[in-house]
C-alpha positions as CSV (number, residue, x, y, z in Angstrom):
1,X,0.0,0.0,0.0
2,X,1.3,3.4,-0.8
3,X,-0.1,6.9,-0.6
4,X,0.3,10.6,0.1
5,X,-1.4,13.4,1.9
6,X,-0.9,17.1,1.2
7,X,-2.2,19.9,3.5
8,X,-2.4,23.5,2.2
9,X,-3.1,26.3,4.6
10,X,-5.9,28.6,3.3
11,X,-5.9,30.9,6.3
12,X,-5.0,30.8,10.0
13,X,-8.0,28.7,10.7
14,X,-8.6,26.6,7.6
15,X,-6.6,24.1,5.6
16,X,-7.3,22.1,2.4
17,X,-6.1,18.5,2.4
18,X,-5.7,16.1,-0.5
19,X,-4.9,12.4,0.0
20,X,-4.6,9.2,-2.0
21,X,-3.9,5.6,-1.1
22,X,-3.3,2.7,-3.5
23,X,-3.2,-1.0,-2.9
24,X,-1.5,-3.4,-5.3
25,X,-2.0,-7.1,-5.4
26,X,-0.5,-9.6,-7.9
27,X,-2.3,-12.6,-9.2
28,X,-3.2,-15.1,-6.4
29,X,-5.0,-18.3,-5.7
30,X,-8.4,-17.8,-4.0
31,X,-9.2,-21.4,-3.2
32,X,-7.5,-24.8,-3.0
33,X,-7.2,-26.4,-6.4
34,X,-5.6,-25.4,-9.6
35,X,-8.4,-24.4,-12.0
36,X,-8.0,-21.2,-14.0
37,X,-11.2,-19.7,-12.4
38,X,-9.7,-20.1,-8.9
39,X,-7.2,-17.2,-9.5
40,X,-7.8,-13.5,-8.8
41,X,-5.9,-11.5,-11.4
42,X,-3.6,-8.7,-10.3
43,X,-5.2,-5.3,-9.5
44,X,-4.7,-1.8,-8.2
45,X,-7.3,-0.1,-6.0
46,X,-7.1,3.6,-5.3
47,X,-8.9,5.7,-2.7
48,X,-8.8,9.5,-2.8
49,X,-10.2,12.3,-0.7
50,X,-10.3,16.1,-0.4
51,X,-11.1,17.8,2.9
52,X,-11.6,21.3,4.3
53,X,-10.2,21.3,7.9
54,X,-10.3,23.5,10.9
55,X,-9.1,22.9,14.5
56,X,-12.6,21.7,15.5
57,X,-14.2,20.2,12.3
58,X,-13.6,18.7,8.9
59,X,-15.7,18.4,5.8
60,X,-14.5,15.7,3.4
61,X,-15.4,14.1,0.1
62,X,-14.0,10.5,0.0
63,X,-13.9,8.2,-3.0
64,X,-13.2,4.5,-2.4
65,X,-11.9,2.2,-5.1
66,X,-12.1,4.9,-7.8
67,X,-10.6,2.6,-10.3
68,X,-13.8,0.5,-9.8
69,X,-12.0,-2.8,-9.7
70,X,-14.2,-5.7,-8.6
71,X,-12.2,-8.4,-6.7
72,X,-13.0,-11.7,-5.1
73,X,-13.6,-11.8,-1.3
74,X,-14.4,-15.1,0.4
75,X,-14.2,-18.1,-1.9
76,X,-15.3,-21.7,-1.3
77,X,-16.1,-25.0,-3.0
78,X,-19.8,-25.4,-3.4
79,X,-22.5,-27.6,-4.8
80,X,-24.7,-25.0,-6.5
81,X,-27.2,-27.6,-7.7
82,X,-28.0,-28.6,-4.1
83,X,-27.3,-25.3,-2.3
84,X,-24.5,-26.8,-0.2
85,X,-21.2,-25.1,0.7
86,X,-18.2,-26.9,2.3
87,X,-20.0,-30.0,3.4
88,X,-18.1,-33.2,4.2
89,X,-18.3,-36.2,1.9
90,X,-21.2,-38.6,2.5
91,X,-19.9,-41.8,4.0
92,X,-21.7,-45.2,4.0
93,X,-23.4,-44.7,0.7
94,X,-22.6,-45.1,-3.0
95,X,-22.4,-41.4,-3.8
96,X,-20.5,-38.4,-2.6
97,X,-21.7,-34.9,-2.1
98,X,-20.9,-32.6,-5.0
99,X,-18.8,-30.2,-2.9
100,X,-16.1,-32.9,-2.6
101,X,-15.8,-33.0,-6.4
102,X,-15.2,-29.3,-6.6
103,X,-17.6,-29.0,-9.4
104,X,-18.8,-25.6,-8.5
105,X,-17.1,-22.5,-7.0
106,X,-18.8,-19.8,-4.9
107,X,-17.2,-16.4,-4.1
108,X,-18.3,-13.1,-2.8
109,X,-17.4,-9.9,-4.7
110,X,-15.7,-7.0,-2.9
111,X,-17.6,-3.8,-3.8
112,X,-16.5,-1.5,-6.6
113,X,-16.5,2.3,-6.6
114,X,-18.2,4.1,-3.7
115,X,-18.2,7.7,-2.4
116,X,-18.9,9.5,0.8
117,X,-19.4,13.1,1.7
């Protein structure tokens, strides 16, 4: 993670602040296994803000993930057909549950661009 913050005095009581932070990640494996869809590609996410500051208050506009990069969050093997996630194999029968075969893959998506003010 890298970033900067610059403060510019506007008067004895007010200052203007600009900041930016960036996070870089190279390609990584999101789940056990070696399927192409188990990998998150490399990405850069950048947050920026501008603020008007005094000794007692601050008004800011904040942009999170302004590059609008969607990335994977929690990932797990799943049996989408039966709605089961991370269940153990079925013992004592002639079949196995689909999660053991890693036929499906479930992941949550980390939010894209957002702003606050």
